[in-house]
C-alpha positions, 0 to 999 in steps of 0.5 A: 791521259787515260785513267787506269787505277785510283787508290785512296787511303784513309779518307777522313782517316777511316775509308779506303777506295779502289777504282779500276778501269779495264782495257776493253772498249765497252761503254761500261769500262768507262764508268765507275760508280762509287756507293757509300753511306753519308760521311764516308768521303765520296765527295772528298775523293772526287774533289781530290782526284780532280785536283790531282789530275789538274794540279795547279796553285788552286788545286794545291789549296783544295788538296790541303783541305781534303782529309786523306793520307795517300792518293795515287792515280795510274794512267796511260799517256801518249809518248809523242816522239814521231808526229807522223805516228801520232797522226796515224794513231800509232804513237806509243802509249806509256804508263805513269803515276801521279801521287799525293802522300802525307804523314797523317790525313788531317795535315795540310802539308803533303808531298806530290810525286809524278812518275813518267818516262822512267823518272820520278819528280817530287815536291813538298807542298806546305801549309799556306803560312809556309808558302813563301819559304816553300818557294824559296826552298824549291829554287834550291831543289831539283823539282819545284811544284811548278815543274810538276804542274807543267808536266801534268798539264802536258800529259792531259793532252787537252782532255777535260777533267771536270768535277760536277758537284751537288751545287752545279746549278745553284747560281741563278740568273740574277746572281750571274748578271751582277758584278764580276766580284759578286760572281767570283764570290758565289762560284764554288772554288771546287766546281766547273760552273758553266753559268745559266743554262742558255750559256751552256746550250750555246756551248753545245751549239758551237760544239755541234756546229764545229762537228758539222764543219769538221765532218766535211772531208777534204774531198767533199770541199775540193771535189771540183765538180764542175771540172769533172762534169766538163771532163765527163762531157768532153771525153764521154766518160761513162757513156752508157750503151743502155737504152734510154728507158733504162738510163732514165730509171738509173737516174731516178733510182740514184736521185731517190737513194740520195734524197733518202740518205740526205733527208735525216741530215736536212732536218738539221740543215746540214744539207739541202735536198731541194736541187735533188728533188727539182732534178727528180721532177724534171726527169719525171716530166720528160718523156721516157725515150728522150735522147737527152737522157744520155747526155744528162747522165754524163753531166749528172754522174759527177754531181751524184758522186759529189753529193754522195761524198757530202753525205758520207762526210756528214754521217758522223756529225748526224749521228752525234746530233741525233744521239744528243737531241734524241737522248734529251727528248727521250726524257722530256715531257711536253717540251722538245729540244731542237737543233739546226745549223742555221738557227742553233739550239732551241727549246720549244713547248707543245705549241712550238713556242720557244722556251728560255732554258733558264726557266726549266724545272730543276730536274730538267736543268740537272738533266741538261747540265749533265748530258751537255757536259757529257757531249762537250767532253766527248769532243776532246775526251776527258774525265767527268767526276759527278757527285749525286747525279740523281739530284732533282731527277725522278725515278725513271730518269735516274734509271736511264741517266747512266746509259744516256751519259755514255751515249752522249759522250760519244764513241769509246775511242773518245775515251770519256771516263765517268767516276760517279758517286751516288746514293740512288738504288735506281742509278746503281742498278742501271750499271753492272755490278762490277762497276760499283766501288764500295768504301773499305772501312779501316781502323 
């Protein structure tokens, strides 16, 4: 599900909002920035969008409390008819709409509508005291709220819809280690809470590990390098007629190129260059005109091809890790974030001593929280609704935050969309003017 347009009418009885996302693949088209004074319904809008896109019994409770008269969201979705077309990214994209309508903004009762596949589904959501009667009446009607819930869940295609509110890191460690009932009581019903920073970074670590594993292509896992070496030796495949000195230079050059390409990946323990450097030393210690180089080249060429495939397959994982780690570290002072496929994610001080992420400052936690969720959403695509991203951040951090969120969420084809409500001029001026949405006051 990709959002194309959001229209909200009479939030708090007085404000309209219109948000649209263009069809191009530029990063800015994935971002809408809402600006309005306090008390203009920005937070209510974000909560309502989240609840409507994830419609459930809990969402219905939230929507009852949000004071607005009309909200609709136009979206695109994949119409899965042919699994082969889906695998080839050629599946048909269709338009749909989910809509909330009520007679007056301050009523609890509302109607929810869903338009997909040329059909319209609607259901009445009544006040809590009437829920039992509503369920009875739903049995006699064509559409029940639960049918709409199931269809919206299916249309989301596994994408994340997250609302990150202004109390996103308010839960402390001591509150989270108490009883489950205590945790439920403390947790905001409107917010997706991850828990302590260490738990959130564990999720990021698992996402980076998964990206590394998925990066190995089928060819790199099933390269059958030993069989290819044997075939090369037995058949003399690729046997060179060049002189021995030239063969040695070719081997040294190939090893040097592979080592250079693998070095950036080695710092994350994605690949090891130890065998390559050992081979490099052996060649350098051997006389240039040794007749063994001709046989060695027959053995090494299939091995070089196998290593090259591994490097090629790991490039996307390396870019993802580089982007996240380097982006986070570009903000931090006197601390650095590290990742290794073997040891995981660690925060260290200037003396390389490990730091507990839960002991970071408020600004550092807010930064890591937002960037981590951008990365996690990027693995599946989704929508991040962020209320006041500037909380606890210095001016310089505010200026660079939006760009960092877009970068950490991955390439545009992952379709992570951001709807951000902010009061910060630094945040506002960091995005294009065309991406800023203002409140329209109505009588």
